[in-house]
C-alpha positions as CSV (number, residue, x, y, z in Angstrom):
1,M,3.5,-2.3,25.3
2,K,5.7,-3.6,22.5
3,A,4.2,-3.8,19.0
4,E,3.2,-7.2,17.9
5,Q,6.1,-8.6,15.9
6,Q,3.8,-10.3,13.3
7,Y,2.6,-6.9,12.3
8,R,6.0,-5.3,11.8
9,N,5.9,-6.1,8.1
10,V,2.3,-5.6,7.4
11,K,3.1,-2.9,4.8
12,T,5.2,-5.3,2.8
13,D,2.2,-7.0,1.3
14,F,0.0,-3.9,1.1
15,V,-1.6,-3.2,-2.3
16,P,-3.6,0.0,-2.2
17,T,-6.9,0.2,-4.0
18,T,-6.1,3.7,-5.3
19,V,-3.3,2.7,-7.7
20,R,-3.8,3.3,-11.5
21,T,-2.7,-0.3,-12.4
22,E,-3.7,-3.1,-10.2
23,P,-0.6,-5.3,-9.6
24,V,-0.9,-8.9,-10.4
25,Q,2.7,-9.9,-9.7
26,Q,4.8,-9.9,-6.5
27,R,7.3,-7.6,-8.2
28,S,4.6,-5.0,-8.9
29,S,3.5,-5.2,-5.2
30,E,7.1,-4.7,-4.1
31,R,7.5,-1.7,-6.5
32,I,4.5,-0.1,-5.0
33,T,5.9,-0.6,-1.5
34,S,9.1,0.9,-2.6
35,L,7.3,4.0,-4.0
36,L,5.3,4.4,-0.8
37,D,8.4,4.0,1.4
38,A,10.2,6.6,-0.7
39,A,7.2,9.0,-0.3
40,A,7.1,8.5,3.4
41,S,10.8,9.2,3.8
42,L,10.5,12.3,1.7
43,I,7.6,13.6,3.7
44,D,9.7,13.4,6.8
45,Q,12.5,15.3,5.0
46,N,10.6,17.9,3.1
47,G,7.0,17.9,4.3
48,I,3.8,16.9,2.4
49,D,3.8,20.1,0.3
50,G,7.4,19.4,-0.8
51,L,6.6,16.0,-2.1
52,T,7.1,15.6,-5.9
53,T,6.8,12.8,-8.3
54,S,10.4,13.2,-9.6
55,D,11.8,13.0,-6.0
56,V,9.8,9.8,-5.3
57,A,11.1,8.3,-8.5
58,T,14.7,9.2,-7.6
59,R,14.5,8.1,-4.0
60,S,12.9,4.7,-5.0
61,G,15.4,4.1,-7.8
62,S,12.5,4.2,-10.4
63,S,11.5,6.5,-13.2
64,V,8.8,9.1,-13.2
65,G,7.0,6.9,-15.7
66,V,6.9,4.0,-13.2
67,V,5.4,6.3,-10.6
68,Y,2.7,7.5,-13.0
69,R,2.0,3.9,-13.9
70,Y,0.6,3.3,-10.4
71,F,-0.2,6.8,-9.2
72,P,-1.6,9.3,-11.6
73,N,-0.7,12.2,-9.3
74,I,0.8,13.0,-5.9
75,Q,-2.7,13.1,-4.4
76,S,-3.4,9.5,-5.2
77,L,0.0,8.5,-3.9
78,L,-0.6,10.3,-0.6
79,R,-4.0,8.6,-0.3
80,A,-2.4,5.2,-0.8
81,L,0.2,5.9,1.9
82,A,-2.5,7.1,4.3
83,S,-4.5,4.0,3.6
84,R,-1.4,1.9,4.3
85,N,-1.0,3.7,7.6
86,M,-4.5,2.9,8.7
87,E,-4.1,-0.8,7.6
88,T,-0.9,-1.0,9.7
89,F,-2.7,0.4,12.7
90,R,-5.7,-1.8,12.3
91,A,-3.6,-4.9,11.9
92,R,-1.7,-4.3,15.0
93,V,-4.8,-3.5,17.1
94,F,-7.5,-5.7,15.7
95,G,-5.6,-8.5,14.2
96,T,-5.2,-12.0,15.7
97,T,-2.6,-12.0,18.4
98,T,-1.2,-14.5,20.8
99,E,-1.3,-11.9,23.6
100,V,-4.8,-10.7,24.5
101,P,-4.9,-7.7,26.9
102,A,-6.5,-8.8,30.2
103,T,-8.9,-5.8,30.4
104,W,-10.6,-3.4,28.1
105,M,-8.5,-0.6,29.5
106,D,-5.4,-2.6,28.8
107,A,-6.7,-3.0,25.2
108,M,-7.2,0.8,24.9
109,N,-3.8,1.5,26.3
110,A,-2.3,-0.9,23.9
111,A,-4.1,0.8,21.0
112,I,-2.8,4.2,22.2
113,D,0.7,2.8,22.5
114,Q,0.5,1.4,18.9
115,Y,-0.6,4.8,17.6
116,I,2.2,6.5,19.6
117,E,4.8,4.1,18.2
118,L,3.7,4.9,14.7
119,L,3.9,8.6,15.4
120,R,7.4,8.2,16.7
121,D,8.9,5.7,14.4
122,E,6.9,5.2,11.2
123,P,8.2,7.4,8.3
124,G,5.7,10.0,7.2
125,F,3.1,9.0,9.8
126,R,3.4,12.1,12.0
127,A,2.7,14.4,9.1
128,L,0.1,12.3,7.2
129,G,-1.5,9.9,9.7
130,F,-4.6,8.4,8.3
131,G,-4.9,11.1,5.7
132,D,-7.2,13.6,7.5
133,V,-5.0,16.4,6.2
134,I,-6.0,15.3,2.7
135,D,-9.5,14.1,3.1
136,K,-11.4,13.2,6.3
137,R,-13.5,10.7,4.4
138,F,-11.1,8.9,2.1
139,V,-11.8,5.4,3.4
140,R,-15.6,5.7,3.0
141,P,-17.4,8.7,1.5
142,D,-20.2,8.4,4.1
143,L,-18.0,8.1,7.2
144,S,-15.1,10.1,8.6
145,N,-11.8,8.2,8.8
146,N,-12.1,8.0,12.6
147,S,-15.7,6.7,12.3
148,V,-14.4,3.7,10.4
149,L,-12.3,2.7,13.5
150,A,-15.0,3.2,16.2
151,P,-17.1,0.1,15.2
152,Q,-14.1,-2.1,15.3
153,F,-13.4,-1.0,18.8
154,A,-17.1,-1.7,19.7
155,E,-16.8,-5.2,18.2
156,L,-13.6,-5.8,20.1
157,F,-15.1,-4.7,23.4
158,T,-18.3,-6.7,23.0
159,R,-16.5,-9.8,21.9
160,R,-13.6,-9.9,24.3
161,Y,-14.7,-7.9,27.3
162,G,-18.4,-8.5,27.6
163,F,-19.6,-4.9,26.8
164,V,-23.3,-4.8,25.8
165,P,-23.7,-3.6,22.2
166,S,-25.7,-0.4,22.0
167,D,-25.9,2.9,20.1
168,D,-24.6,4.6,23.2
169,L,-21.5,2.4,23.2
170,S,-20.9,3.0,19.5
171,L,-21.3,6.8,19.9
172,D,-19.0,6.9,23.0
173,L,-16.3,5.0,21.2
174,E,-16.5,7.3,18.2
175,I,-16.2,10.3,20.6
176,I,-13.2,8.7,22.3
177,V,-11.5,8.1,18.9
178,E,-12.0,11.8,18.1
179,I,-10.7,12.9,21.4
180,A,-7.6,10.6,21.0
181,D,-7.0,11.9,17.6
182,A,-7.0,15.5,18.8
183,L,-5.0,15.0,22.0
184,L,-2.3,12.8,20.3
185,H,-2.0,15.4,17.5
186,R,-1.4,18.1,20.1
187,A,1.0,15.8,22.0
188,F,3.2,15.5,18.9
189,L,2.7,19.0,17.4
190,Y,6.0,20.3,18.9
191,D,7.6,17.2,20.5
192,P,8.6,14.4,18.1
193,R,8.5,12.0,21.1
194,G,5.2,13.2,22.3
195,D,4.3,15.5,25.2
196,E,3.5,13.0,28.0
197,R,1.1,15.4,29.7
198,F,-1.4,15.1,26.8
199,I,-0.8,11.3,26.5
200,S,-1.4,10.8,30.2
201,K,-4.5,12.9,30.1
202,L,-5.9,10.9,27.2
203,R,-5.5,7.7,29.2
204,S,-7.4,9.2,32.1
205,I,-10.2,10.5,29.9
206,V,-10.7,7.1,28.3
207,F,-10.9,5.4,31.6
208,E,-13.3,7.9,33.1
209,Y,-15.5,8.2,30.0
210,M,-15.8,4.5,29.1
211,G,-15.9,3.1,32.6
212,K,-19.7,3.4,32.7
213,H,-20.0,0.7,30.1
214,E,-17.8,-1.6,32.2
215,V,-20.4,-1.4,35.0
216,V,-23.1,-2.4,32.6
217,A,-21.0,-5.3,31.4
218,S,-20.1,-6.7,34.8
């Protein structure tokens, strides 16, 4: 499934909550975007451990002082980039679209496809993702990053596909998100395009594991 075009530029207006100085002008927002884009490109080139403030400044055409104006250290910059990654994914999957998947499995396949597309094409995403390599609870201190996504899938399924809200549904969706995270990580561990064996197996697991809730909803 192709990515929704209206979400292609979601990162353009992204203003992370982890910056040192909150931008109040469009130029500041664009500068932050430039810094994050530079960091993402450098991560692909040198890896997360090779990322430096001076390299980000040079790649973005800024000074080190400008980088520190918004990000006090590399850790905060990485957290901001990981946050942008998650917001990009959430906008594509949960945002308002003109094309609504016909079934819940179509919706899940579309979400998997969006994540795969980010892994393949979004600079820095394959190495950083939603930031679990930095902190598994950076979005909310009381929830894992994957736990933040699960309730949104639950709301989507109950609103669009008639699933009955329940603790079991919420737990099962959180389990599926964890399984998807693990299998897609493995699929892209050695293959930059993704090992289709693991991707295909993920789709089968989702269908088999979540199908019981479709029976309840019918």
